[in-house]
C-alpha positions in Angstrom: 88.0 206.9 99.8 89.9 205.5 102.3 90.2 201.5 102.9 88.8 200.5 106.1 90.2 197.2 108.0 88.1 195.5 110.3 89.7 192.6 112.5 87.0 190.4 114.0 86.1 186.9 115.2 83.1 184.9 113.7 81.7 183.8 117.2 82.2 187.2 118.9 78.7 188.6 119.8 80.7 192.3 119.7 81.4 191.7 116.0 78.1 190.4 115.2 76.6 193.5 116.7 79.1 195.7 114.7 78.2 193.8 111.2 74.4 194.7 111.8 75.2 198.5 112.7 77.4 198.9 109.6 74.9 197.1 107.2 72.2 199.5 108.8 74.5 202.6 108.5 75.4 201.4 104.7 71.6 201.0 104.0 70.5 204.5 105.2 73.3 206.4 103.9 74.4 205.4 100.4 77.7 207.5 100.6 78.9 204.8 102.8 78.4 202.0 100.4 81.4 202.8 98.2 83.7 202.3 101.1 86.0 199.2 101.0 85.7 197.2 104.1 88.6 194.4 104.4 87.4 192.0 107.0 89.8 189.9 108.8 89.0 186.9 111.1 92.0 186.9 113.3 91.5 183.1 113.7 91.6 182.2 109.9 94.5 184.8 109.2 96.5 184.9 112.4 99.7 185.8 110.8 98.1 189.0 109.2 96.2 189.8 112.5 99.7 189.7 114.3 101.1 192.6 112.5 98.7 195.1 113.9 98.4 196.4 117.6 95.2 195.6 118.9 93.8 193.6 121.8 90.0 193.6 121.6 87.7 192.8 118.5 86.1 194.3 116.6 88.9 196.7 115.7 88.8 199.0 112.8 91.8 200.9 110.8 91.6 203.4 108.4 94.4 203.8 106.2 96.6 201.5 108.6 95.7 203.7 111.7 93.5 202.2 114.6 90.5 204.4 114.9 88.3 202.0 117.2 88.8 199.0 119.4 86.1 197.2 121.3 82.5 197.3 121.9 80.8 199.0 118.8 78.0 201.6 118.8 76.3 203.2 115.9 77.9 206.7 116.8 81.3 205.1 116.9 81.0 203.2 113.7 79.5 206.3 111.9 82.7 207.8 112.9 84.8 205.2 111.4 82.9 205.3 108.1 83.2 209.2 108.0 87.0 208.8 108.5 87.1 206.9 105.5 85.2 209.4 103.4 
């Protein structure tokens, strides 16, 4: 299982949508529940966020490789979780 790192902002509507989609995917697919997702709020941890190359949130990295950036969809986030398998 590979670690997923998610960069987000608490007040970002796209990030909130992504969290809801991820919760739904994990509820409907038990295999996703074992995936470790490290959530980093870029305002709370700017020094850590600055170490990564991205512009939009939410952004997902799997094993330090950027796999999604920007507006989330169920299909795109399922791909992120599949890559972490």
